[in-house]
TISEVEX-817609 format. One record per residue (C-alpha): y, x, z; residue in three letters; residue number from 1. Coordinates in Angstrom, 2 decimals. Layout:
# TISEVEX-817609
> py_px_pz_res_n
> Y_X_Z_Ala_NUM
...
# end
This chain:
# TISEVEX-817609
> py_px_pz_res_n
> 50.96_78.05_198.23_Met_1
> 49.02_79.55_195.34_Arg_2
> 45.76_78.25_196.83_Gly_3
> 47.24_74.75_197.14_Thr_4
> 48.42_74.75_193.52_Trp_5
> 45.04_76.04_192.40_Gly_6
> 43.28_73.22_194.21_Leu_7
> 45.67_70.60_192.84_Leu_8
> 45.28_71.89_189.28_Ser_9
> 41.48_71.82_189.55_Arg_10
> 41.62_68.26_190.86_Leu_11
> 43.98_67.23_188.06_Ala_12
> 41.72_68.68_185.37_Phe_13
> 38.69_67.10_187.04_Ala_14
> 40.47_63.75_186.89_Gly_15
> 41.24_64.14_183.18_Leu_16
> 37.66_65.14_182.40_Val_17
> 36.15_62.33_184.47_Ala_18
> 38.45_59.71_182.92_Thr_19
> 37.49_60.68_179.38_Ser_20
> 33.81_60.86_180.25_Leu_21
> 33.70_57.46_181.94_Val_22
> 35.74_55.81_179.16_Ala_23
> 33.61_57.41_176.47_Gly_24
> 30.38_56.32_178.11_Ile_25
> 31.71_52.78_178.57_Ala_26
> 32.65_52.59_174.91_Gly_27
> 29.24_53.90_173.92_Gly_28
> 27.52_51.26_176.02_Leu_29
> 29.41_48.48_174.25_Val_30
> 28.50_49.97_170.86_Arg_31
> 24.85_49.95_171.93_Ala_32
> 24.97_46.27_172.89_Gly_33
> 25.60_46.52_176.64_Val_34
> 28.27_44.14_177.88_Ala_35
> 31.06_46.03_179.65_Ala_36
> 34.70_45.16_180.42_Pro_37
> 36.32_47.98_178.45_Val_38
> 39.26_48.31_176.08_Ala_39
> 38.58_48.19_172.37_Gly_40
> 39.97_51.70_171.93_Ala_41
> 37.10_53.20_173.90_Thr_42
> 34.62_51.55_171.53_Val_43
> 36.32_52.58_168.30_Val_44
> 37.11_56.12_169.50_Ala_45
> 33.86_56.81_171.35_His_46
> 33.25_60.11_169.49_Ala_47
> 36.85_61.23_170.02_Phe_48
> 36.65_60.65_173.76_Leu_49
> 33.29_62.36_174.20_Met_50
> 33.83_65.39_171.94_Ile_51
> 37.58_66.10_171.95_Cys_52
> 38.79_64.66_175.24_Ala_53
> 35.70_65.41_177.36_Phe_54
> 33.72_68.31_175.89_Met_55
> 36.78_69.92_174.35_Gly_56
> 38.60_69.92_177.68_Thr_57
> 35.60_71.26_179.61_Val_58
> 34.95_74.09_177.14_Ile_59
> 38.65_74.93_176.87_Ala_60
> 38.92_75.16_180.67_Ile_61
> 35.94_77.51_180.73_Glu_62
> 37.55_79.75_178.12_Arg_63
> 40.96_79.65_179.84_Ala_64
> 39.38_80.80_183.09_Val_65
> 37.70_83.64_181.20_Ala_66
> 40.91_84.96_179.60_Val_67
> 42.81_84.66_182.90_Lys_68
> 46.13_83.60_181.37_Arg_69
> 48.04_80.57_182.61_Ala_70
> 49.20_79.67_179.08_Val_71
> 45.54_79.28_178.04_Ala_72
> 45.38_76.09_180.09_Phe_73
> 47.85_74.40_177.73_Ala_74
> 44.95_73.57_175.40_Gly_75
> 42.75_71.72_177.89_Pro_76
> 45.83_70.01_179.31_Leu_77
> 46.63_68.66_175.83_Ala_78
> 43.05_67.55_175.10_Ser_79
> 42.80_65.86_178.49_Gly_80
> 46.13_64.14_177.85_Ala_81
> 44.79_63.02_174.46_Ala_82
> 42.17_60.96_176.25_Gly_83
> 44.83_59.32_178.40_Leu_84
> 47.00_58.62_175.35_Ala_85
> 44.10_56.93_173.62_Leu_86
> 43.43_54.75_176.64_Leu_87
> 47.15_53.92_176.68_Ala_88
> 46.71_52.52_173.13_Arg_89
> 48.55_55.37_171.40_Ala_90
> 45.83_56.63_169.03_Pro_91
> 48.16_58.61_166.76_Gln_92
> 49.66_60.46_169.72_Val_93
> 46.15_61.11_170.99_Ala_94
> 45.06_62.46_167.60_Ala_95
> 47.93_64.93_167.39_Trp_96
> 47.50_66.00_171.02_Leu_97
> 43.85_66.78_170.23_Ala_98
> 44.88_68.72_167.13_Ala_99
> 47.40_70.71_169.18_Ala_100
> 44.75_71.37_171.82_Ala_101
> 42.30_72.62_169.20_Ala_102
> 44.90_74.93_167.62_Leu_103
> 45.75_76.31_171.06_Ala_104
> 42.03_76.83_171.61_Phe_105
> 41.87_78.85_168.38_Val_106
> 44.60_81.14_169.75_Cys_107
> 42.69_81.60_173.01_Val_108
> 39.57_82.57_171.09_Asn_109
> 41.54_85.06_169.02_Val_110
> 42.40_86.74_172.34_Val_111
> 38.70_86.72_173.27_Val_112
> 37.75_88.35_169.96_Val_113
> 40.42_91.04_170.36_Arg_114
> 39.06_91.88_173.78_Arg_115
> 35.43_91.91_172.66_Gln_116
> 34.57_91.86_168.99_Lys_117
> 30.95_90.71_168.81_Ala_118
> 28.89_88.14_166.94_Ile_119
> 29.00_85.65_169.79_His_120
> 32.81_85.86_170.20_Thr_121
> 33.29_85.45_166.44_Leu_122
> 31.06_82.36_166.57_Leu_123
> 33.17_80.99_169.42_Leu_124
> 36.23_81.46_167.24_Leu_125
> 34.50_79.77_164.30_Ala_126
> 33.65_76.82_166.54_Gly_127
> 37.29_76.55_167.60_Ala_128
> 38.38_76.56_163.95_Val_129
> 35.87_73.76_163.23_Ala_130
> 37.33_71.67_166.06_Trp_131
> 40.86_72.32_164.80_Ala_132
> 39.89_71.45_161.22_Gly_133
> 38.20_68.20_162.21_Gly_134
> 41.08_67.23_164.50_Ser_135
> 43.72_67.90_161.84_Leu_136
> 41.78_65.80_159.32_Leu_137
> 41.54_63.06_161.95_His_138
> 45.27_63.19_162.71_Ala_139
> 46.16_63.17_158.99_Leu_140
> 43.59_60.43_158.30_Asp_141
> 42.02_62.24_155.34_Val_142
> 38.39_63.16_154.51_Leu_143
> 37.14_60.95_157.34_Ala_144
> 33.50_61.73_156.54_Gly_145
> 34.01_65.37_157.52_Ala_146
> 35.64_64.75_160.91_Val_147
> 32.65_64.05_163.15_Val_148
> 30.42_66.71_161.51_Pro_149
> 33.18_69.30_162.06_Leu_150
> 33.58_68.21_165.68_Trp_151
> 29.85_68.65_166.15_Phe_152
> 30.10_72.08_164.47_Cys_153
> 32.47_73.00_167.28_Phe_154
> 29.74_72.22_169.81_Leu_155
> 26.93_73.75_167.74_Leu_156
> 28.76_77.04_167.21_Phe_157
> 29.75_77.20_170.88_Thr_158
> 26.21_76.60_172.11_Ile_159
> 24.73_79.10_169.64_Ala_160
> 27.30_81.68_170.74_Ala_161
> 26.55_81.14_174.43_Glu_162
> 22.81_81.49_173.82_Arg_163
> 23.43_84.75_171.97_Leu_164
> 25.60_86.04_174.81_Glu_165
> 23.12_85.07_177.53_Met_166
> 20.21_86.68_175.67_Thr_167
> 22.06_89.62_174.09_Arg_168
> 19.70_92.16_175.66_Leu_169
> 16.64_90.44_174.24_Met_170
> 14.93_92.18_171.32_Arg_171
> 14.89_90.17_168.12_Arg_172
> 13.74_90.77_164.58_Gln_173
> 16.36_92.20_162.24_Ala_174
> 16.41_89.00_160.22_Val_175
> 17.36_86.84_163.21_Ala_176
> 21.11_87.54_163.18_Gly_177
> 21.70_87.02_159.44_Pro_178
> 19.49_83.91_159.50_Ala_179
> 21.56_82.35_162.29_Leu_180
> 24.84_83.09_160.52_Leu_181
> 23.46_81.63_157.31_Gly_182
> 22.33_78.44_159.06_Ile_183
> 25.67_77.93_160.77_Leu_184
> 27.56_78.64_157.54_Ala_185
> 25.42_76.01_155.80_Ala_186
> 26.23_73.54_158.59_Ala_187
> 29.96_74.17_158.15_Ala_188
> 29.67_73.73_154.39_Cys_189
> 27.70_70.52_154.88_Gly_190
> 30.34_69.21_157.27_Ala_191
> 33.17_69.88_154.80_Leu_192
> 31.18_68.54_151.86_Leu_193
> 30.57_65.32_153.80_Ser_194
> 34.22_64.47_153.26_Gly_195
> 33.82_64.60_149.47_Phe_196
> 30.16_63.80_148.79_Ala_197
> 28.53_62.23_151.86_Pro_198
> 25.03_62.22_150.36_Gly_199
> 24.93_65.91_149.49_Trp_200
> 27.00_66.98_152.47_Gly_201
> 25.02_64.95_154.98_Gly_202
> 21.74_66.18_153.55_Gly_203
> 22.81_69.82_153.82_Leu_204
> 24.20_69.25_157.31_Tyr_205
> 21.02_67.60_158.54_Gly_206
> 18.77_70.30_157.16_Leu_207
> 21.01_72.92_158.77_Ser_208
> 20.59_71.21_162.15_Leu_209
> 16.81_71.23_161.77_Ala_210
> 16.91_74.90_160.75_Ala_211
> 19.07_75.76_163.76_Leu_212
> 16.55_74.06_166.05_Ala_213
> 13.75_76.11_164.50_Ala_214
> 15.79_79.31_164.95_Trp_215
> 16.51_78.56_168.61_Leu_216
> 12.88_77.77_169.40_Val_217
> 11.76_80.97_167.67_Thr_218
> 14.32_83.44_169.00_Phe_219
> 15.65_82.04_172.30_Asp_220
> 14.38_83.49_175.56_Ile_221
> 13.65_79.99_176.87_Ala_222
> 10.09_80.23_175.53_Arg_223
> 9.49_83.00_178.08_Arg_224
> 11.54_81.78_181.04_Thr_225
> 9.85_78.37_181.00_Val_226
> 6.87_80.14_182.58_Arg_227
> 8.97_81.30_185.54_Thr_228
> 10.17_79.22_188.48_Ala_229
> 13.35_77.84_190.02_Gly_230
> 16.60_77.60_188.09_Leu_231
> 15.33_79.73_185.19_Ser_232
> 12.48_77.31_184.51_Arg_233
> 14.75_74.28_184.80_Tyr_234
> 17.22_75.78_182.31_Met_235
> 14.40_76.62_179.92_Ala_236
> 13.11_73.04_180.01_Leu_237
> 16.62_71.74_179.33_Cys_238
> 16.92_74.09_176.37_Leu_239
> 13.51_73.46_174.83_Leu_240
> 13.75_69.66_175.07_Thr_241
> 17.24_69.90_173.64_Gly_242
> 15.98_71.92_170.68_Tyr_243
> 13.35_69.26_169.99_Ala_244
> 16.04_66.57_169.86_Trp_245
> 18.19_68.81_167.65_Leu_246
> 15.35_69.03_165.13_Phe_247
> 14.95_65.24_165.20_Ala_248
> 18.70_64.80_164.79_Ala_249
> 18.68_67.05_161.75_Gly_250
> 15.97_65.09_160.00_Leu_251
> 17.64_61.79_160.92_Ala_252
> 21.05_63.01_159.73_Trp_253
> 19.59_64.00_156.35_Ala_254
> 17.77_60.67_156.10_Ala_255
> 20.93_58.73_156.98_Thr_256
> 22.82_60.56_154.24_Ala_257
> 20.27_59.19_151.78_Gln_258
> 20.82_55.62_152.96_Gly_259
> 18.09_55.19_155.58_Leu_260
> 18.94_53.38_158.87_Pro_261
> 18.75_56.40_161.19_Trp_262
> 22.41_56.81_162.14_Arg_263
> 21.90_56.15_165.86_Asp_264
> 19.09_58.73_165.93_Met_265
> 21.21_61.26_164.05_Ala_266
> 24.25_60.93_166.30_Leu_267
> 22.67_60.49_169.71_His_268
> 19.68_62.81_169.37_Ala_269
> 22.36_65.41_168.65_Leu_270
> 25.01_64.35_171.18_Ala_271
> 22.78_63.28_174.06_Leu_272
> 19.42_64.89_173.38_Gly_273
> 20.79_68.29_172.42_Phe_274
> 24.37_68.70_173.65_Val_275
> 23.91_66.99_177.02_Phe_276
> 20.65_68.86_177.59_Ser_277
> 22.70_72.03_177.22_Met_278
> 25.26_70.65_179.69_Val_279
> 22.55_69.84_182.24_Leu_280
> 20.99_73.27_181.80_Gly_281
> 24.13_75.40_181.93_His_282
> 26.22_73.48_184.49_Ala_283
> 24.56_75.04_187.58_Pro_284
> 25.47_78.47_186.18_Val_285
> 28.89_77.78_184.65_Ile_286
> 30.32_75.51_187.36_Leu_287
> 30.55_78.26_190.01_Pro_288
> 32.47_80.50_187.61_Ala_289
> 34.87_77.80_186.39_Val_290
> 35.46_75.55_189.40_Ala_291
> 34.63_78.08_192.13_Arg_292
> 32.01_75.69_193.43_Val_293
> 28.52_76.99_194.17_Lys_294
> 25.46_74.77_194.01_Val_295
> 22.11_74.81_195.76_Ala_296
> 19.50_74.32_193.04_Phe_297
> 16.44_72.20_193.86_Gly_298
> 13.95_69.70_192.49_Trp_299
> 16.46_66.78_192.37_Pro_300
> 17.95_68.35_189.23_Phe_301
> 14.81_67.34_187.33_Tyr_302
> 15.41_63.62_187.99_Leu_303
> 18.48_63.12_185.74_Pro_304
> 16.90_65.42_183.14_Leu_305
> 13.75_63.31_183.00_Gly_306
> 15.74_60.08_182.99_Leu_307
> 17.95_61.30_180.15_Leu_308
> 15.07_62.12_177.83_His_309
> 12.96_59.10_178.74_Ala_310
> 15.83_56.66_178.22_Ser_311
> 16.82_58.40_174.99_Leu_312
> 13.29_58.00_173.67_Ala_313
> 13.42_54.28_174.55_Val_314
> 16.77_53.94_172.82_Arg_315
> 16.08_55.86_169.64_Leu_316
> 12.40_55.13_169.09_Leu_317
> 12.03_51.69_170.63_Gly_318
> 15.36_50.48_169.32_Gly_319
> 13.94_50.22_165.81_His_320
> 11.46_47.65_167.09_Leu_321
> 13.72_45.67_169.41_Asp_322
> 17.55_45.92_169.66_Pro_323
> 17.29_45.15_173.36_Arg_324
> 15.58_48.50_173.83_Leu_325
> 18.62_50.17_172.29_Thr_326
> 20.81_48.61_174.98_Ala_327
> 18.32_49.39_177.74_Ala_328
> 18.01_52.99_176.61_Gly_329
> 21.80_53.38_176.41_Ala_330
> 22.12_52.06_179.97_Ala_331
> 19.53_54.63_181.02_Gly_332
> 21.52_57.36_179.27_Asn_333
> 24.62_56.42_181.23_Ala_334
> 22.64_56.29_184.47_Leu_335
> 21.23_59.76_183.76_Ala_336
> 24.73_61.22_183.32_Val_337
> 25.89_59.54_186.54_Ala_338
> 22.78_60.76_188.37_Ala_339
> 23.44_64.31_187.22_Phe_340
> 27.05_64.17_188.43_Ala_341
> 25.85_62.91_191.82_Ile_342
> 23.14_65.59_191.97_Thr_343
> 25.66_68.29_191.13_Leu_344
> 28.09_67.09_193.80_Ala_345
> 25.34_66.77_196.42_Ala_346
> 24.03_70.26_195.63_Ser_347
> 27.54_71.69_196.06_Ala_348
> 27.86_69.97_199.44_Ile_349
> 24.40_71.22_200.40_Ala_350
> 25.36_74.80_199.51_Trp_351
> 28.51_74.62_201.64_Arg_352
> 26.58_73.17_204.56_Ala_353
> 23.95_75.87_204.27_Arg_354
> 26.36_78.79_204.03_His_355
> 29.30_77.63_206.15_Ala_356
> 29.83_79.72_209.29_Pro_357
> 28.39_78.12_212.40_Asp_358
> 31.33_76.81_214.38_Gln_359
> 29.17_75.66_217.26_Arg_360
> 28.39_79.11_218.65_Lys_361
> 29.95_79.65_222.11_Pro_362
> 32.89_82.02_222.30_Arg_363
> 32.56_85.21_224.31_His_364
> 35.49_86.06_226.53_Asp_365
> 36.94_89.48_225.88_Thr_366
> 38.19_90.03_229.47_Leu_367
> 35.63_91.34_231.91_Ala_368
> 34.94_89.17_234.91_Gly_369
> 35.94_85.86_233.21_Asn_370
# end
């Protein structure tokens, strides 16, 4: 019975995550100029669906599995339900569900910190607080300029914390830790300031993103593992290309704050170029731990990665020359995400086929003479 409930719960969460992802992508396509039969709510609330309902639910599930408490799943259940509420044209209900989910996520991370007090767990908690702060501002409809930067701080802090945890045994210069904390603190300050003074806040936020990219390139182990082979090399390429987009996003964010037309570059170099590169790189490692599904890594994983970055370059660089390239690039972005999902599913099926016990072997009778 427990196994059946476990399977049903995983399927239910997968359905919530997939619904928010598909709706968010559809809304993003319309915003980029691609005709799609979607509800207006998905267009207006594209960032909400992608960050709170999709990424928030995925990260909260990962953390709930780690703490091994059933009550910890209340957070991802609420954030997943927030996506459904938005699609049901109840945006205020969705906003408060997301705020409740983020506050529950803060409580889960407090448990994590109590179990293991370290820099990376404190950063995870700080990221949860950023998500909660942005979601409360969104639900209260105040300081709108700070909402999306705070939501992105949630992702930035989480990714930085995971990189610290995965490379905790790596030797770094003494200045590395304080520098990272200073950069992330500046990003949080820039996010909050964006609600009061968008020019100053956006400038500080953008420069902080660029500084974080420089820190990651300098101190992350990906510079070494890119010379290896297999999954380690693939992950390193995901990370390094993501850091390049993060640097571009930082410069574009600062430029946008000063009135230049680089908003699409700022948002999507960060969300797609950086965040989704991290998703593509970490999914083959995290998925087995969270969903109890193992994958067989192989060269097909490079196809959606290449498509993501090529289409993003078309969208963000070519789009300034021809708006049609923005739409074409956005369509390529969506195709890359779909291709990665298919690759992940196929690799899981391939692993099961490769490691399943051979049922075709003939049975040996245990009674002599038969």
